[in-house]
C-alpha positions as CSV (number, residue, x, y, z in Angstrom):
1,L,3.0,20.3,-6.9
2,S,0.3,19.6,-9.5
3,S,2.8,18.9,-12.2
4,S,5.3,17.0,-10.1
5,L,2.7,14.6,-8.6
6,A,0.4,14.5,-11.7
7,V,-2.7,15.5,-9.8
8,T,-5.1,18.3,-10.9
9,S,-5.6,21.6,-9.1
10,E,-9.2,20.5,-8.3
11,Q,-7.9,17.3,-6.6
12,I,-5.3,19.3,-4.6
13,E,-8.1,21.6,-3.3
14,H,-10.2,18.7,-2.4
15,L,-7.3,16.9,-0.6
16,H,-6.3,20.1,1.2
17,R,-9.8,20.3,2.7
18,R,-9.5,16.7,3.8
19,F,-6.0,17.3,5.2
20,K,-7.3,20.2,7.3
21,Q,-10.1,18.1,8.6
22,L,-7.8,15.3,9.5
23,S,-5.1,17.5,11.0
24,Q,-7.7,19.7,12.8
25,D,-6.3,22.8,11.1
26,Q,-2.7,22.0,12.1
27,L,0.2,22.1,9.6
28,T,1.0,18.4,10.1
29,I,-0.8,15.1,10.6
30,R,0.2,12.5,13.2
31,K,-0.8,8.8,13.4
32,E,-3.5,9.5,16.0
33,N,-5.3,11.8,13.6
34,F,-6.3,8.7,11.6
35,D,-8.3,7.6,14.6
36,S,-11.1,9.9,13.6
37,I,-11.8,8.1,10.2
38,P,-14.8,5.8,10.8
39,D,-14.3,3.7,7.6
40,L,-10.7,3.0,8.6
41,E,-11.6,1.9,12.2
42,F,-13.0,-1.5,11.1
43,N,-10.4,-2.2,8.3
44,P,-8.5,-5.3,9.4
45,I,-5.2,-3.9,8.0
46,R,-5.8,-0.4,9.5
47,G,-2.4,-0.4,11.1
48,K,-0.6,-1.2,7.9
49,I,-2.5,1.5,6.0
50,V,-1.7,4.2,8.6
51,H,1.9,3.0,8.7
52,A,2.2,3.4,4.9
53,F,1.4,7.1,5.2
54,F,4.4,7.7,7.5
55,D,6.8,5.2,5.7
56,K,9.7,7.4,4.4
57,R,10.1,5.1,1.4
58,N,6.6,6.1,0.3
59,L,7.4,9.7,0.9
60,R,10.1,9.4,-1.7
61,Q,12.8,10.4,0.8
62,E,16.3,8.9,0.7
63,S,16.2,7.8,4.3
64,D,14.5,4.7,5.7
65,G,12.2,4.4,8.7
66,L,9.0,6.2,9.8
67,A,8.2,9.9,9.9
68,D,6.6,11.2,13.2
69,E,4.3,13.5,11.2
70,I,3.6,14.5,7.6
71,N,2.8,17.8,6.1
72,F,0.4,18.6,3.2
73,E,3.1,18.0,0.6
74,D,3.8,14.5,2.1
75,F,0.1,13.8,2.2
76,L,-0.2,14.7,-1.5
77,T,2.7,12.4,-2.3
78,I,1.0,9.5,-0.6
79,M,-2.3,10.2,-2.3
80,S,-0.7,10.5,-5.7
81,Y,-0.2,6.7,-5.6
82,F,-4.0,6.3,-5.7
83,R,-4.7,8.6,-8.6
84,P,-6.6,7.1,-11.6
85,I,-5.2,6.3,-15.0
86,E,-5.2,9.2,-17.4
87,M,-6.4,8.5,-20.9
88,N,-3.4,10.2,-22.5
89,M,-0.8,8.0,-20.8
90,D,1.6,6.2,-23.1
91,E,3.0,2.7,-22.5
92,E,6.1,3.9,-20.6
93,Q,4.0,6.2,-18.3
94,L,1.6,3.4,-17.6
95,D,4.4,1.0,-16.7
96,R,5.9,3.6,-14.3
97,F,2.5,4.4,-12.9
98,R,1.9,0.6,-12.2
99,K,5.3,0.1,-10.6
100,E,4.8,3.1,-8.3
101,K,1.5,1.6,-7.1
102,L,3.0,-1.9,-6.6
103,K,6.0,-0.4,-4.8
104,F,3.6,1.3,-2.3
105,L,1.8,-2.0,-1.8
106,F,5.1,-3.9,-1.4
107,H,6.2,-1.5,1.3
108,M,3.0,-2.3,3.2
109,Y,3.9,-6.0,3.3
110,D,7.7,-5.5,3.9
111,S,7.3,-4.3,7.5
112,D,11.0,-4.7,8.5
113,H,12.1,-2.6,5.5
114,D,14.7,-5.2,4.3
115,G,13.5,-5.3,0.7
116,K,11.9,-8.8,1.0
117,I,8.5,-10.0,2.1
118,T,9.2,-13.0,4.3
119,L,6.8,-15.8,5.0
120,Q,6.2,-14.3,8.5
121,E,5.4,-10.9,7.1
122,Y,3.1,-12.5,4.5
123,R,1.4,-14.5,7.3
124,N,0.9,-11.4,9.4
125,V,-1.0,-9.6,6.5
126,V,-3.1,-12.7,5.7
127,E,-4.0,-13.2,9.3
128,E,-4.9,-9.6,9.7
129,L,-7.0,-9.6,6.6
130,L,-8.9,-12.7,7.7
131,S,-9.2,-11.7,11.4
132,G,-12.7,-10.4,10.8
133,N,-13.9,-13.9,9.8
134,P,-15.2,-15.6,12.9
135,H,-15.4,-19.0,11.1
136,L,-11.7,-19.1,10.2
137,E,-9.2,-20.3,12.8
138,K,-5.7,-18.9,13.1
139,E,-4.1,-22.1,11.9
140,S,-6.2,-22.0,8.7
141,A,-5.1,-18.5,8.0
142,R,-1.5,-19.6,8.4
143,S,-2.0,-22.5,6.0
144,I,-3.5,-20.0,3.4
145,A,-0.5,-17.7,3.8
146,D,2.0,-20.7,3.6
147,G,0.3,-21.9,0.4
148,A,0.3,-18.4,-1.1
149,M,4.0,-18.0,-0.3
150,M,4.8,-21.4,-1.9
151,E,2.9,-20.4,-5.0
152,A,4.8,-17.1,-5.1
153,A,8.1,-19.1,-4.9
154,S,7.1,-21.3,-7.8
155,I,6.2,-18.3,-9.9
156,C,9.4,-16.5,-9.1
157,V,12.0,-19.3,-8.9
158,G,10.4,-22.2,-10.6
159,Q,10.2,-25.7,-9.2
160,M,12.0,-25.8,-5.8
161,G,13.9,-28.7,-4.5
162,P,12.9,-30.3,-1.1
163,D,15.9,-28.7,0.6
164,Q,15.5,-25.3,-0.9
165,V,14.3,-22.4,1.3
166,Y,12.5,-19.5,-0.2
167,E,13.9,-16.5,1.6
168,G,11.2,-14.1,0.6
169,I,9.5,-12.1,-2.2
170,T,11.7,-9.3,-3.7
171,F,10.1,-6.4,-5.5
172,E,11.0,-8.1,-8.8
173,D,9.2,-11.2,-7.6
174,F,6.3,-9.1,-6.6
175,L,6.0,-7.5,-10.0
176,K,5.9,-11.1,-11.5
177,M,3.1,-12.1,-9.1
178,W,1.0,-9.1,-10.1
179,Q,1.4,-9.6,-13.8
180,G,-1.9,-9.5,-15.5
181,I,-3.8,-8.2,-12.4
182,D,-5.4,-4.8,-12.9
183,I,-3.8,-2.9,-10.0
184,E,-4.4,0.4,-11.8
185,T,-8.1,0.4,-11.0
186,K,-8.1,-1.8,-7.9
187,M,-6.0,0.5,-5.6
188,H,-8.5,2.9,-4.0
189,V,-9.0,5.1,-1.0
190,R,-12.6,5.0,0.2
191,F,-11.7,5.7,3.8
192,L,-10.6,9.2,2.9
193,N,-13.8,9.9,1.0
194,V,-11.8,11.3,-1.9
195,D,-14.3,11.2,-4.7
196,T,-11.9,12.6,-7.3
197,I,-9.3,9.9,-6.7
198,A,-11.3,6.7,-6.6
199,H,-11.5,3.4,-3.8
200,C,-8.4,1.0,-1.1
201,Y,-9.0,-2.5,-0.3
């Protein structure tokens, strides 16, 4: 496991203790087990984070859809997306590492699993993220999401004509949007209290 997921034995031990805590010493974790994580309770995108743990695309399985439960190996697979950069990584490894993290994030937005983030999916995430702000009305959140989506369209397809409809952000578009943004150090998992693997927001 250590070599296939590029995590250390020490990290595996630490995560195994956390897994046992979450699963209450069972062999698998179900969605309801995440209810016991206080830091996650108040996260506005709590549902999407939990969903990501059971998304078969993130579990590196051929099939699509959601798993009912995950075992420790699945849990490690998910946690490996959050591992920090290693100093000895070459250019190719860093590129692969970055794409893996962005693919995980892309799946969190692409809730209908069709390979595109539509405006409605984008809106949903923005509205959820801003739901904790009592000073922001729903319409304002929608306007922010619409503006962000149009900006994404201009980055990905250039200047659009008045009759053009942007169908959604593909993973290739998503990579362009995140160019120059340091995802390697921004993708963290504070809610699992995993000191060895750094913090998710």
